[in-house]
C-alpha positions in Angstrom: 102.3 118.9 74.7 99.9 117.3 77.1 96.4 116.4 75.9 93.6 118.3 77.5 91.2 116.5 79.8 87.5 117.7 80.1 87.0 119.7 83.3 84.3 117.3 84.7 86.4 114.2 84.1 89.4 115.9 85.7 87.3 116.8 88.8 85.9 113.3 89.1 89.3 111.7 88.8 90.7 114.1 91.4 87.9 113.3 93.9 88.4 109.6 93.3 92.1 109.9 93.9 91.6 111.9 97.2 89.2 109.2 98.4 91.8 106.5 97.6 94.4 108.4 99.6 92.0 108.7 102.6 91.1 105.0 102.2 94.7 104.0 103.1 94.1 105.4 106.6 90.7 103.7 106.9 92.0 100.3 105.6 94.9 100.4 108.0 92.7 101.3 111.0 90.2 98.5 110.1 93.1 96.0 109.9 94.5 97.2 113.3 91.3 97.7 115.2 88.9 95.1 113.8 91.2 92.4 112.6 93.9 92.9 115.3 96.6 92.8 112.6 100.2 93.6 113.5 101.7 96.6 111.7 104.7 94.8 110.2 102.4 92.3 108.4 100.2 95.1 107.2 103.2 97.0 105.8 104.6 94.0 104.0 101.3 92.9 102.4 100.6 96.5 101.4 103.9 97.0 99.7 103.8 93.6 97.9 100.2 94.2 96.7 101.1 97.7 95.5 104.1 96.3 93.6 102.0 93.6 91.9 99.3 96.1 90.8 101.8 98.7 89.5 103.7 95.9 87.7 100.5 94.7 86.1 99.6 98.3 85.0 103.0 98.8 83.4 102.9 95.4 81.7 99.5 96.3 80.3 101.2 99.3 78.8 104.0 96.9 77.5 106.5 98.5 79.8 108.9 96.3 81.8 110.1 97.5 85.1 113.9 98.0 85.4 115.0 98.1 89.0 118.3 99.9 89.6 119.5 99.7 93.2 121.8 102.7 92.8 119.0 104.8 91.3 116.0 103.6 93.3 117.3 102.8 96.8 116.8 106.3 98.3 113.2 106.4 97.0 112.6 102.8 98.2 114.0 103.6 101.6 111.7 106.7 101.9 108.7 104.6 100.8 109.5 101.9 103.4 109.9 104.4 106.2 106.6 106.1 105.3 104.7 102.8 105.1 106.2 101.3 108.3 105.7 104.5 110.3 102.2 104.9 109.0 101.2 101.3 110.0 102.8 101.4 113.5 101.3 104.9 114.2 97.8 103.7 113.4 97.9 101.1 116.1 97.1 104.1 118.5 95.9 107.0 116.4 92.4 107.6 115.2 91.9 107.8 111.4 91.4 111.6 111.1 94.1 112.6 113.6 96.6 110.3 111.8 95.8 111.6 108.4 96.0 115.2 109.7 99.5 114.7 111.2 100.6 112.8 108.1 99.7 115.4 105.6 100.8 118.3 107.8 104.2 116.7 108.1 104.3 116.1 104.3 103.6 119.7 103.5 106.0 121.0 106.2 108.8 118.8 104.9 108.3 120.0 101.3 108.0 123.7 102.4 111.2 123.3 104.5 113.0 121.7 101.6 112.0 124.7 99.5 113.3 127.1 102.1 116.6 125.2 102.3 116.9 125.5 98.5 116.6 129.3 98.7 112.9 129.8 98.2 111.3 132.7 100.0 107.9 133.1 101.7 105.7 136.2 101.8 104.4 137.5 105.2 101.1 135.8 104.5 102.9 132.5 104.0 104.9 132.8 107.2 101.7 133.6 109.1 100.1 130.5 107.5 103.2 128.3 108.5 103.1 129.6 112.1 99.3 128.9 112.3 99.7 125.3 111.0 102.5 124.6 113.5 100.4 126.1 116.3 97.4 123.9 115.3 99.5 120.8 115.3 100.9 121.8 118.8 97.3 122.3 120.0 96.3 118.9 118.8 99.2 117.1 120.4 99.6 119.0 123.7 97.2 119.6 126.6 93.7 118.5 127.3 92.2 115.1 128.1 92.4 113.7 124.6 96.1 113.8 123.9 97.2 111.5 121.1 99.9 108.9 122.0 103.3 110.7 121.8 105.1 107.8 120.1 102.3 107.3 117.6 102.4 111.0 116.8 106.2 110.8 116.3 105.9 107.8 114.0 103.2 109.4 111.9 105.2 112.6 111.7 108.2 110.5 110.6 106.0 108.8 108.0 104.9 112.2 106.7 108.5 113.4 106.5 109.5 110.3 104.6 106.6 110.8 102.2 107.6 114.4 101.7 111.2 113.2 100.9 109.7 110.6 98.6 107.7 113.2 96.8 110.7 115.5 96.4 112.8 112.7 94.9 109.9 111.7 92.7 109.8 115.2 91.1 113.2 114.4 89.5 111.7 111.4 87.6 110.8 111.6 84.0 108.7 108.3 84.3 107.1 108.5 87.7 104.8 105.5 87.4 107.6 103.3 86.2 109.9 104.5 89.0 107.1 104.0 91.6 106.8 100.4 90.5 110.5 99.9 90.8 110.5 101.6 94.3 107.7 99.3 95.5 109.6 96.2 94.3 112.9 97.4 95.9 111.0 98.2 99.2 109.8 94.5 99.5 113.0 93.2 101.0 112.9 96.0 103.6 109.3 95.2 104.6 110.0 91.5 104.7 113.0 92.1 107.0 110.8 94.1 109.3 108.1 91.4 109.2 110.6 88.6 110.1 112.2 90.8 112.8 108.9 91.4 114.5 108.0 87.7 114.6 111.4 86.9 116.1 111.2 89.6 118.7 107.5 89.6 119.6 106.4 86.1 118.4 103.3 87.5 116.8 100.6 85.1 115.4 100.0 84.9 111.7 97.6 87.6 110.3 94.0 86.6 109.8 92.1 86.6 106.5 90.3 89.9 107.3 93.4 91.8 108.1 95.1 90.4 104.9 92.1 91.6 102.9 92.4 95.2 104.3 96.1 95.2 103.6 95.7 94.1 100.0 93.0 96.7 99.4 95.3 99.3 100.9 98.3 98.3 98.7 96.6 97.2 95.5 93.6 99.6 95.4 94.3 102.7 97.5 98.0 102.8 96.9 98.6 101.1 93.5 95.6 102.3 91.6 95.4 105.5 93.6 99.0 106.5 92.6 98.3 105.6 89.0 95.3 107.9 89.0 97.3 110.7 90.7 100.0 110.5 88.0 97.4 110.7 85.3 95.9 113.9 86.6 99.1 115.6 88.0 100.2 116.9 84.5 96.9 118.8 84.3 97.2 120.5 87.7 99.4 123.4 88.7 101.8 122.5 91.5 100.1 124.7 94.1 96.7 123.3 93.2 97.9 119.7 93.5 99.4 120.4 96.9 96.2 122.3 98.1 93.8 119.6 96.9 95.6 117.0 99.1 94.5 119.0 102.2 91.1 117.5 101.7 92.4 114.0 102.6 92.4 114.4 106.4 88.8 115.7 106.2 87.7 112.7 104.1 89.6 110.3 106.4 88.0 111.8 109.6 84.5 111.5 108.1 85.2 107.9 107.0 86.6 107.0 110.5 83.4 108.3 112.1 81.2 106.3 109.6 83.1 103.0 109.5 85.0 102.9 112.8 82.6 104.8 115.1 85.4 107.3 115.9 84.4 110.6 117.4 85.1 113.9 115.7 86.0 116.1 118.7 85.8 119.9 118.9 89.6 119.8 119.5 90.2 117.9 116.2 87.9 120.3 114.3 89.8 123.4 115.7 93.2 121.9 115.1 92.2 120.8 111.6 91.0 124.3 110.7 94.2 125.9 112.0 96.5 123.3 110.3 94.7 123.1 107.0 94.0 126.8 106.9 97.6 127.7 107.7 99.0 125.4 105.0 96.4 126.7 102.5 97.8 130.2 103.1 101.3 129.0 102.4 100.3 127.1 99.2 97.8 129.7 97.9 99.0 131.3 94.8 99.7 135.0 95.1 97.2 137.2 93.2 
């Protein structure tokens, strides 16, 4: 039986975790925009930093990570596709738009998986799903401020991969241990991407500022953020856990405006309301 957590403590941990998730977008944009870092380097350093922090957390608990290629490779591949797509997409996308597309794709992937497994949606939920898709279409089509199509596709791919990663993670009895193993197994994939980019594009080595943002993303926002998330997940109903994550694009957009001087446009606000409101209707527990 899980031990109870005081309501205030649970709320504070939840807010801190959502800030950590949003910080991934901010750190990536800071590395790309201010430090001119290449996405392959950012991905490799982020994954390696996350693996080190998660390994340290588990060793502190006197748990040694056992990596099984046969067991962990699908999760590690999904993690790699998410991290790489995320980094390459943020070369072009603003912080808030990227986070919105990412989390919309995550939820749509998980909802789609549920439908494939035989789950059914009420009329209210179908309306919500249609509203979310329409909002995403409005964001990406028409007008003068259309996001880069390739970047949108890469972020949608990243969200789909994270949705798959989350679905696979639900099968784990020891999620933190498996996450550490997944990060370790994803390191060769990210290093291969890193080396391939330098062979093809002859990129310069990343600067200290970019490395610092990537380490913060991997070690702090990803490693410690995931550790916090796994600590509070047992105390949240599934629909609440999914709904709470809808706050991340809002936090990311505000942080992008504060730290990167990005503009929160009327179009982004309208699309955000449609997408997040629609997904909320899908996830909202029936009375």
